[in-house]
Structures are given as C-alpha cells and as structure tokens.
C-alpha positions as CSV (number, residue, x, y, z in Angstrom):
1,M,-4.1,-16.4,3.5
2,A,-6.3,-13.4,4.1
3,N,-6.4,-10.8,1.4
4,I,-6.7,-7.0,1.5
5,S,-7.6,-5.2,-1.7
6,L,-8.0,-1.5,-1.6
7,S,-8.2,1.2,-4.3
8,R,-8.5,4.9,-4.5
9,N,-9.2,7.3,-7.4
10,H,-6.9,10.3,-7.6
11,N,-6.1,13.4,-9.6
12,L,-2.4,13.6,-8.8
13,S,0.5,13.6,-11.3
14,T,2.6,10.4,-11.5
15,D,5.5,12.1,-9.9
16,E,3.5,13.5,-7.0
17,L,1.7,10.1,-6.4
18,R,5.1,8.3,-6.4
19,T,6.5,10.8,-3.9
20,R,3.6,10.2,-1.6
21,L,3.8,6.5,-2.0
22,N,7.4,6.6,-1.0
23,T,6.4,8.4,2.1
24,L,3.7,5.8,2.7
25,S,6.3,3.1,2.2
26,G,8.4,4.5,5.0
27,K,5.3,4.5,7.3
28,L,4.5,0.9,6.4
29,K,8.0,-0.1,7.2
30,E,7.9,1.7,10.5
31,K,4.4,0.5,11.6
32,F,4.4,-3.0,10.1
33,G,7.9,-3.9,9.1
34,L,7.0,-3.9,5.4
35,D,9.5,-3.2,2.6
36,A,8.4,-1.8,-0.7
37,S,10.5,-1.7,-3.8
38,W,9.6,-0.3,-7.2
39,D,9.4,-3.0,-9.9
40,N,8.9,-0.4,-12.6
41,D,7.4,3.2,-12.9
42,T,3.9,2.2,-11.8
43,R,4.2,-1.0,-9.6
44,A,5.9,-1.6,-6.3
45,S,6.2,-5.0,-4.6
46,V,5.5,-5.1,-0.8
47,K,7.1,-7.8,1.4
48,G,7.3,-8.3,5.1
49,K,7.1,-11.0,7.7
50,G,3.8,-12.7,6.9
51,V,2.7,-10.4,4.2
52,K,3.3,-9.8,0.5
53,G,1.6,-7.9,-2.2
54,S,1.8,-4.9,-4.5
55,L,1.0,-1.2,-5.0
56,E,0.0,-0.2,-8.5
57,M,-0.8,3.2,-9.8
58,S,-2.4,4.4,-13.0
59,P,-3.1,8.0,-14.2
60,D,-6.3,8.0,-12.1
61,K,-6.3,5.1,-9.7
62,L,-4.1,3.6,-6.9
63,S,-4.5,-0.1,-6.0
64,V,-3.1,-2.0,-3.1
65,D,-3.3,-5.8,-2.9
66,L,-1.9,-7.6,0.1
67,K,-1.9,-11.2,1.2
68,L,-1.6,-11.8,4.9
69,G,-0.1,-14.9,6.4
70,M,-1.7,-17.0,9.1
71,L,-0.2,-15.0,12.0
72,L,-1.4,-11.7,10.7
73,R,-4.9,-12.9,9.8
74,P,-6.3,-11.8,13.2
75,L,-5.0,-8.3,12.6
76,K,-6.5,-7.9,9.2
77,G,-9.1,-5.4,10.4
78,K,-6.5,-3.2,12.1
79,I,-4.1,-3.4,9.1
80,E,-6.9,-2.6,6.7
81,A,-8.2,0.3,8.7
82,A,-4.7,1.8,9.0
83,L,-4.1,1.3,5.2
84,N,-7.5,3.0,4.4
85,E,-6.6,6.0,6.5
86,E,-3.1,6.3,5.0
87,L,-4.4,5.8,1.4
88,D,-6.9,8.6,2.0
89,K,-4.0,10.9,3.0
90,V,-1.9,9.8,0.0
91,V,-4.6,10.7,-2.6
92,A,-5.8,13.9,-0.8
93,P,-5.4,17.0,-3.0
C-alpha cells in the first residue's frame, strides 16, 4: 500500500474546522468516491474503494493519513496534489 500523510497548522475554532472538513468530505466523495464519518469530535474515518485512512484535528493542527490500495498507487501523486490544494483551502483564514 502507498501512504499519504499530510498535515496543516491552523488557527480555526473546532466548530469552524469541522464545518470546513465536512465540506471537504463532500468534495472527496464527489471526486474520489470516499466516505468520511466522524468517530468522535476530533477524528473521522475515511473509506473508499482502494483507500482507507483518517482525518484528525487538534486545536492547532489538522492531519490526514491515507493508505492507497494497489490500483490507486499510480494515482498517488494526483491524489496527494488534490488533497494538498484542498487542505490549504480548509485551513485558510
């Protein structure tokens, strides 16, 4: 499996960050067929065909860890670039 681990520092409230992550979740579902569900107040599990992982937020940091299956391995660069772009939007003031 190929791994993608990304993180961003942020200055957002927990509620604002969660709202933005819910919006991101919708985009991930639309673009990549990924489903995200909140496990608790700060962690969401991400699952899809050939991918699984998590989104975790703390008061000042957002982390995304994904494991890509064999079929998605060739697309790692594109997926990572798209996620980087979306994470920058999520944490923007």
